[in-house]
C-alpha positions in Angstrom: 94.4 94.7 101.4 93.2 97.2 98.6 89.7 97.7 97.8 88.8 97.2 94.0 85.8 99.1 92.3 84.4 98.2 89.0 84.6 101.2 86.4 83.3 100.7 82.7 87.0 101.6 81.6 88.9 99.8 84.0 89.3 98.2 87.6 91.2 100.5 90.1 92.3 100.7 93.6 91.0 102.9 96.4 93.7 105.0 97.6 95.3 106.9 100.5 97.5 109.7 98.6 99.2 110.6 102.0 100.3 107.0 102.5 102.0 107.1 99.0 103.7 110.4 99.4 104.9 109.1 102.9 106.4 106.0 101.2 108.2 108.4 98.6 108.9 111.3 101.0 109.5 109.5 104.1 111.2 112.3 105.9 109.6 115.8 107.2 111.9 117.8 105.3 111.7 121.1 103.0 111.2 119.2 99.8 108.2 117.3 101.4 106.6 120.4 102.7 107.0 122.2 99.6 105.5 119.3 97.6 102.7 119.3 100.1 102.0 122.9 100.0 102.0 123.1 96.3 99.9 120.0 95.6 97.3 121.3 98.2 97.2 124.8 96.3 96.5 122.9 93.2 94.1 120.2 94.5 91.9 123.2 96.5 91.8 125.0 93.3 90.5 121.8 91.3 87.9 121.3 93.9 86.9 125.1 93.6 86.4 124.4 90.0 84.4 121.4 90.5 82.1 123.1 93.1 81.5 125.9 90.7 81.0 123.7 87.6 78.6 121.0 88.7 77.6 120.8 85.0 81.2 119.3 84.1 80.5 116.2 86.4 83.9 115.9 87.5 85.2 112.9 89.7 86.1 115.1 92.8 87.6 112.3 94.8 89.8 111.5 91.9 90.7 115.2 91.3 91.8 115.9 94.8 94.1 112.4 94.8 95.5 113.3 91.3 96.3 117.0 92.1 97.7 115.8 95.3 100.0 113.4 93.6 100.7 115.1 90.3 104.3 116.1 91.2 105.2 112.7 93.1 108.4 112.4 90.7 110.0 115.5 91.8 112.5 113.9 94.1 114.1 111.9 91.2 115.2 115.2 89.5 118.0 117.5 89.8 116.3 121.1 90.5 118.4 122.0 93.6 116.4 125.5 93.9 113.4 123.5 95.0 115.4 120.8 97.1 115.2 118.2 94.2 118.4 116.6 94.4 117.8 113.6 92.1 119.7 112.9 88.8 117.0 113.6 86.1 116.2 116.6 84.3 113.3 118.3 85.9 111.2 118.1 82.6 111.0 114.4 83.4 109.1 114.8 86.8 105.8 114.0 85.1 106.7 110.7 83.5 108.8 109.7 86.5 105.7 110.3 88.6 103.5 108.3 86.0 105.9 105.3 86.6 105.7 105.6 90.2 102.0 105.5 90.3 101.6 102.9 87.5 103.9 100.8 89.9 101.5 101.4 92.8 98.5 100.3 90.6 97.1 103.8 90.0 96.8 104.1 86.2 94.3 107.2 85.9 96.6 109.1 88.3 99.6 108.2 86.5 98.3 109.8 83.4 97.6 112.9 85.3 101.4 113.1 86.2 102.4 112.5 82.6 100.0 115.0 81.0 100.4 118.2 83.5 103.8 119.8 82.2 102.9 123.2 80.5 99.2 122.9 79.1 100.5 119.6 77.6 103.3 118.6 75.4 102.9 117.3 71.8 105.2 115.0 70.3 106.4 117.7 67.7 107.3 119.8 70.7 109.2 117.0 72.2 111.1 116.3 69.0 111.9 119.7 68.1 112.9 120.6 71.6 114.7 117.4 71.9 113.2 116.8 75.3 114.4 113.6 77.0 110.9 112.1 77.4 110.0 108.7 76.1 107.8 109.0 72.9 105.8 105.9 73.8 103.0 107.8 75.4 100.7 110.9 75.1 101.8 114.1 77.1 98.5 116.1 76.5 95.9 116.2 79.1 92.7 114.5 77.5 90.2 113.9 80.3 88.2 116.8 81.8 89.7 115.8 85.1 93.5 116.0 83.6 92.9 119.3 82.0 91.5 120.7 85.4 94.6 119.6 87.3 97.0 120.9 84.5 95.2 124.2 84.5 95.2 124.6 88.4 98.8 123.7 88.3 99.8 126.7 86.1 98.8 129.2 88.9 101.3 127.9 91.5 105.0 127.7 91.5 107.2 125.6 93.5 109.8 128.6 93.4 107.4 131.1 94.8 104.8 129.2 97.0 103.2 132.4 98.5 102.1 133.9 95.3 99.2 132.6 93.3 99.5 133.9 89.6 96.7 135.8 87.9 95.2 134.6 84.8 97.4 137.2 83.0 100.5 136.3 84.6 99.9 132.5 83.9 99.2 133.4 80.3 102.6 135.5 80.1 104.4 132.7 81.8 103.1 130.2 79.1 104.2 132.7 76.2 107.8 131.5 76.1 106.5 127.9 75.2 104.5 129.4 72.2 101.2 130.3 71.2 99.3 127.3 71.2 99.9 126.7 74.9 98.6 130.1 75.7 95.5 129.4 73.4 94.7 126.1 75.3 95.0 128.0 78.6 92.7 130.7 77.6 90.2 128.0 76.4 90.6 126.4 79.8 89.9 129.8 81.2 86.7 130.0 79.7 85.5 126.5 80.6 86.8 126.6 84.1 86.4 130.2 85.7 
């Protein structure tokens, strides 16, 4: 039976992120190992940021859970180079993961899934690029925890798991999406490094 906690903004369940991952990734295969490795990299960076910046008063338990689950939706996407053999475009993995976690009862975690792509996607970007994303929600990280997960994720690629990007490499990787994303990332560098 789930345990409920009262929070000023909502009631939420306690969570076992490994149990949720096992539910959607029941086989011990290359995709699950990739997901776990990448998610652990992101979670460890998030926890390091929280430790280095106690003044931010980050919710470390939530940070770790959200980081471990931010890519839960990748199995529904078509990205054979990283062992994803679903049918949806990869850009949809955030909102698909959000739907999974919303159905599991984890609303805050669902928002992290939806808001971690790039440095966040604006409605204008989605419309201009004709991205196949529902326009009924925000894809920009709002809370500090959402921003930290989004930021930490930018340093690690699921295509090159052994490599941790530098700040310069990460900023360069974001340039193709426009100056706004690079500026947001560099603001996060100032906040979180």
